[in-house]
C-alpha positions as a printed Julia matrix, in Angstrom:
158×3 Matrix{Float64}:
  5.13  56.84  140.47
  4.04  53.65  138.73
  6.94  51.14  138.5
  5.28  49.45  135.52
  5.33  52.7   133.52
  7.94  55.0   135.05
 11.72  55.19  135.38
 13.31  57.35  138.05
 16.7   58.63  139.15
 17.73  60.73  142.15
 20.95  62.47  143.04
 22.21  65.15  145.38
 24.04  67.85  143.44
 26.54  69.79  145.54
 25.36  73.18  144.3
 22.49  75.49  145.2
 19.2   75.15  143.32
 19.91  78.43  141.51
 22.99  76.9   139.87
 21.11  73.73  138.87
 18.24  75.84  137.54
 20.66  77.96  135.5
 22.18  74.82  133.99
 18.68  73.86  132.85
 17.6   77.27  131.56
 20.71  78.79  129.98
 21.19  77.34  126.47
 25.01  77.51  126.64
 25.11  75.64  129.96
 22.41  73.19  128.85
 24.45  72.23  125.77
 27.37  71.29  128.04
 25.53  68.46  129.79
 22.38  67.4   127.92
 23.96  64.5   125.99
 26.31  61.84  127.35
 29.94  62.63  126.48
 31.58  62.38  124.07
 28.43  63.32  122.14
 28.08  67.05  121.52
 24.84  68.99  121.81
 23.6   72.0   119.89
 20.58  73.83  121.26
 18.28  75.17  118.56
 15.52  76.3   120.97
 15.3   76.28  124.75
 12.22  78.2   125.88
 11.83  77.08  129.49
  8.22  78.15  130.03
  4.91  76.34  129.73
  4.35  75.75  126.0
  7.96  76.57  125.15
 10.09  74.45  122.87
 13.14  72.3   123.57
 14.87  71.44  120.31
 18.35  69.95  120.34
 20.73  68.33  117.89
 23.55  65.88  118.51
 26.9   65.15  116.93
 29.52  62.46  117.36
 32.27  64.5   115.71
 31.23  68.09  116.47
 30.68  68.94  112.81
 27.58  67.15  111.56
 24.58  67.63  113.88
 21.45  65.53  113.52
 18.08  65.89  115.28
 17.99  64.66  118.86
 15.01  66.06  120.81
 11.99  68.04  119.7
  9.79  68.56  122.74
  7.51  70.96  124.56
  7.63  72.17  128.13
  4.35  71.51  129.93
  5.02  72.83  133.44
  7.72  75.18  134.66
  7.72  76.09  138.35
 10.66  78.43  138.87
 13.59  76.64  140.58
 11.31  73.74  141.62
  9.99  71.69  138.72
 10.23  71.24  134.97
  7.96  68.89  133.0
  8.44  68.29  129.29
  7.23  65.79  126.71
  8.44  64.63  123.33
  4.9   63.47  122.45
  4.25  67.08  121.38
  6.98  68.76  119.35
  8.25  72.3   119.78
  5.63  73.57  117.32
  2.84  71.92  119.39
  2.2   69.21  116.83
  1.53  65.64  117.92
  4.69  63.59  117.48
  5.66  59.95  117.23
  9.18  60.21  118.64
 11.76  57.47  118.38
 12.68  55.45  120.28
  9.83  56.13  122.77
  7.31  58.79  123.71
  7.8   60.04  127.24
  7.0   62.78  129.7
  9.82  63.75  132.04
  9.44  65.53  135.36
 12.48  67.15  136.95
 12.09  68.16  140.61
 14.54  70.29  142.56
 14.55  70.66  146.35
 16.92  72.07  148.93
 19.23  69.55  150.56
 21.79  70.02  153.33
 24.54  69.31  150.75
 23.05  71.36  147.89
 20.13  70.31  145.7
 18.08  67.14  145.65
 17.53  66.35  141.98
 14.84  63.86  141.02
 13.8   62.68  137.56
 10.66  60.68  136.79
 10.23  59.64  133.17
  6.7   58.45  132.41
  5.74  56.14  129.55
  2.36  55.26  128.08
  2.69  51.5   128.42
  4.98  48.89  130.02
  6.53  47.98  126.66
  7.72  51.56  126.07
  9.07  51.78  129.62
 10.99  48.53  129.2
 12.33  49.58  125.79
 13.62  52.83  127.29
 15.29  50.94  130.14
 16.79  48.39  127.71
 18.19  51.2   125.56
 20.25  52.36  128.53
 18.05  54.8   130.44
 19.96  54.46  133.71
 23.41  54.76  132.12
 22.43  57.59  129.74
 20.33  59.69  132.08
 22.76  58.94  134.9
 25.64  60.24  132.78
 23.88  63.47  131.88
 22.88  64.07  135.51
 26.55  63.67  136.48
 27.47  66.16  133.74
 24.71  68.52  134.94
 26.19  68.28  138.45
 29.63  69.24  137.1
 28.23  72.3   135.3
 26.19  73.44  138.31
 28.98  72.77  140.8
 31.46  74.67  138.62
 29.06  77.64  138.51
 28.54  77.51  142.28
 32.3   77.82  142.89
 32.54  81.08  140.95
């Protein structure tokens, strides 16, 4: 990790890796946590495999959905790691995403209390990293990780 270019968050989720993985790979579960509430998410494509697309839309009122994320998965190691970027869209075309281009790595590991969940979001330059932090990276990504934990923990109880 390069602190000049990268932002990171870690959390222990009180659910097994399988439940966290399912929350990432099942479109219905993914839509429940991917955007900070009260925003609503619609998943257009979620192909969790190398080269697969991640295309989502967002809505403030649940009726009108606008584009949110158009990205490609780069690495998918079953139940261990997911890497995606919005610098390449779901059709594998170079993109100039707003507000910043990024590559995100999600790592899952066993923990005595469930799953250790770690996110590293990489940026191409310090200005982009700072812009992402200033736009609320820690609050936004922190909120969705908390929502992910709720979805995974709810599944683990069943």
